[in-house]
C-alpha positions as CSV (number, residue, x, y, z in Angstrom):
1,M,14.4,-9.0,7.9
2,F,12.8,-6.7,5.3
3,Q,16.2,-5.4,4.4
4,I,17.4,-8.9,3.7
5,I,14.3,-9.6,1.6
6,K,14.9,-6.5,-0.4
7,Q,18.5,-7.7,-1.0
8,A,17.2,-11.0,-2.2
9,L,14.7,-9.5,-4.5
10,E,17.4,-7.2,-6.0
11,S,19.9,-10.0,-6.4
12,N,20.2,-12.1,-9.6
13,M,20.0,-15.3,-7.5
14,T,17.1,-17.6,-7.0
15,N,15.6,-17.6,-3.6
16,R,17.1,-21.0,-2.9
17,E,20.6,-19.7,-3.9
18,F,20.2,-16.6,-1.8
19,C,19.2,-18.6,1.2
20,R,22.0,-21.0,0.8
21,E,24.6,-18.3,0.3
22,N,23.3,-16.3,3.3
23,S,22.7,-19.3,5.7
24,I,19.0,-18.6,5.9
25,H,16.5,-21.4,6.3
26,E,14.1,-21.4,3.3
27,H,11.0,-21.6,5.4
28,V,12.1,-18.5,7.4
29,F,12.9,-16.7,4.2
30,Y,9.5,-17.4,2.7
31,Y,7.7,-16.4,5.9
32,W,9.4,-13.0,5.8
33,L,8.9,-12.7,2.0
34,R,5.2,-13.2,2.5
35,R,5.2,-10.6,5.4
36,Y,7.2,-8.2,3.2
37,K,4.7,-8.5,0.3
38,E,1.8,-8.0,2.6
39,D,3.5,-4.9,4.0
40,Q,4.1,-3.5,0.5
41,S,0.5,-4.0,-0.8
42,P,-2.1,-1.4,-0.3
43,V,-4.9,-1.9,2.1
44,E,-7.6,-4.0,0.5
45,G,-10.3,-1.9,-1.2
46,F,-8.3,1.3,-1.3
47,I,-5.9,2.6,-3.9
48,P,-3.2,5.0,-2.6
49,I,-3.1,8.4,-4.2
50,K,-0.1,10.6,-4.1
51,V,-0.3,14.3,-5.0
52,N,2.9,16.1,-5.7
53,G,2.8,19.8,-5.0
54,S,-0.4,21.6,-4.2
55,P,-3.6,19.5,-4.5
56,P,-5.7,20.0,-7.6
57,S,-8.8,22.1,-7.5
58,F,-12.1,20.2,-7.4
59,K,-14.4,23.2,-6.8
60,N,-16.8,22.3,-9.6
61,D,-16.3,18.5,-9.3
62,K,-17.2,15.9,-6.7
63,I,-15.3,13.2,-4.9
64,E,-16.8,9.8,-4.9
65,I,-15.8,6.9,-2.7
66,Q,-17.2,3.4,-3.4
67,Y,-16.8,0.9,-0.5
68,P,-16.5,-2.8,-1.2
69,N,-19.8,-3.4,0.8
70,G,-21.7,-1.2,-1.7
71,I,-21.9,2.0,0.3
72,H,-21.3,5.0,-2.0
73,L,-20.1,8.3,-0.6
74,S,-20.4,11.4,-2.8
75,L,-18.7,14.6,-1.5
76,P,-18.4,18.1,-2.9
77,G,-15.0,18.7,-4.5
78,H,-14.1,21.6,-2.2
79,I,-14.2,19.5,1.0
80,E,-11.1,19.5,3.1
81,V,-8.8,16.5,3.2
82,N,-9.1,16.2,7.0
83,R,-12.9,16.0,6.7
84,I,-12.6,13.1,4.2
85,K,-10.2,11.3,6.6
86,T,-12.7,11.6,9.4
87,L,-15.5,10.3,7.2
88,I,-13.6,7.3,6.0
89,G,-12.2,6.5,9.5
90,L,-8.5,7.5,9.0
91,K,-6.7,9.3,11.7
């Protein structure tokens, strides 16, 4: 269904027109549209970071992570990414 939602978003039609033309019930369409948007949004509280090429050097800097519950994590800039993933609970 995500592919159909993508098609609808890329079309120049209203959602109602798209549903009518593709024989989709509107309530089904809006259910999947909501699921699609949830799937596309980042996990609450975290902002995705993409690094192209080799990671930047942080040897003299520090990495700080502020959790929504107020916990503050301050790490040396030279820490390995796998160690950070372990500390924040990612696999």
